[in-house]
N, C-alpha and C positions, 0 to 999 in steps of 0.2 A: 753830334747834334741830332735830335729827334725830328721827325717830320712835323710834329706838333709845334715845336719851338720856332720853325722857320715861317710859319703862316702868320699873316697879319691877324689881328684880333677878330675882325669881321670878314674873313675871307669867304668867298663863295665856294672854294674848294675845300672839301672836308679832309681832315687828317687821314681818315681810313682810306680815302681814295688815293692819296699820295703814297701811303704805305703799301697798298696793293700794287700800285704801279711800280714802285721800287722792287718789290719782291718778284713781280713778273719779269722785270728786265734784269735783275741781278741774281736772285735766288734760283729761279727755275732753270735758267741756262746752266748754272753751276751743278744742279742735281742731274740735269740731262747729260752733262759732260762727265761728271765724276761718279754718278750713281748714288744710291741710297746707303746710309750707314748700316752696316751689318749689326744685328742684335748683340753679337759678342763684343763689339767695339763701342757700344753706347746703349742708352736706354731705348726701350721699344715698348710698344703697346699691343697686347693681344686683343683682338676684336671679337665680340660675340658673332657667331655665324649669322644670326638674324639681321645683323646690321646691314648686310649686303642687300637684303630685301628693302630695307628703309632707304638705302642709297639709290636703289633703282626706281622707287615709286613716290618718294616724298619730295617736297620742294627743297631747294638748296639750303634755305634758311633753317629748316628743321634738321637736316642732316648735319650742317655745320655746328649747330647748337649741341646736338647729341654727341658728335665727335669731340668737341671741346670739353664737354662734361666727362666723357670717358677718359680723355687725356688728363684732365685735372683731378680725377678721382683714382681710378685703377692704374693710371700711369704713375702714381706716387705711392711710396711706402706710407702706411698709416695703421690705424687700429681697427679697421673694418674687416670684413671677410677676406680671407687669404692674405692678411697682412697688408692690405691696400686701403687707401682712403675711401670713404663711402660718400661723404658729403663735401661740397665745395661752395663757397660764397662767391658769386659772380655778379657783376653789374652789366647792364647793357653796354656801357662804355668799355668794358673789358674786351668785348668782341671787336669794337671799333679800333681800340689801341693795338690789338694784335693784327689788324688788317683783314679780319675774317668777314665781318658784316658791319653795316652801318648800325647805329643804335636802334633805329626804327625796325630794320630787318631782324636784329637780334631779339627785340621785344616780340615781334610777330612769330619768330621761330620758336622762342621759349613758350609762348602762349599756346601755339599749335601742338608742340611736343607734350606739354602738360595735358591739354584737352584730349589728345589721342592716347595718352597713357604711357608714353615712353619715359617720362620723367616724374619724379616726386619733388615736392618743394616744401620747405618749412621756414618759418620766420625766425630770424636771429637778430638780436640787438647789436648795434655797433657802438663803439665808444662815442660818447656825446649824445646818446639816446636815440639816434636815427636807426630805424628798423631796416634790415636788409634781408635778402632771401638767400637760402642755401638750396642747392639742387643735388639730386642723386639720380642715378639710373634706376628705373623700375625693374628690378631683377625678378626672375621666376623664383617661386618658393623651392628650396632645395631639399624638401622632405622625402623625395622618392628614394 
């Protein structure tokens, strides 16, 4: 049963708050006891070296948004550079469902990351005619 399905329709507690609480009490202690999965035993993500500067100086909402887009793009096989995904369609609700950020924080984080030049965005239609956005990391030009 998901955290969303146990909430009353008009609950004052947001689903992302419950999910974060569950992960804090269940997932983090498990990682602390057992450790991280080694790359040879599962998927892993290589981070750009510059990301550590972003992590040190930008707000959490910006770093969470960038990290999730890194995970959803270069964390997957695709037809972009290096055989990885380049673009991903994400909604504000995606961040809340994963327990990363509230929808409002995700919206602020995406907007700041776009304004500061960390991300690129393009419009893509959804089935039924509703427009959605796709996001990509703003990579350096590799022509040197």
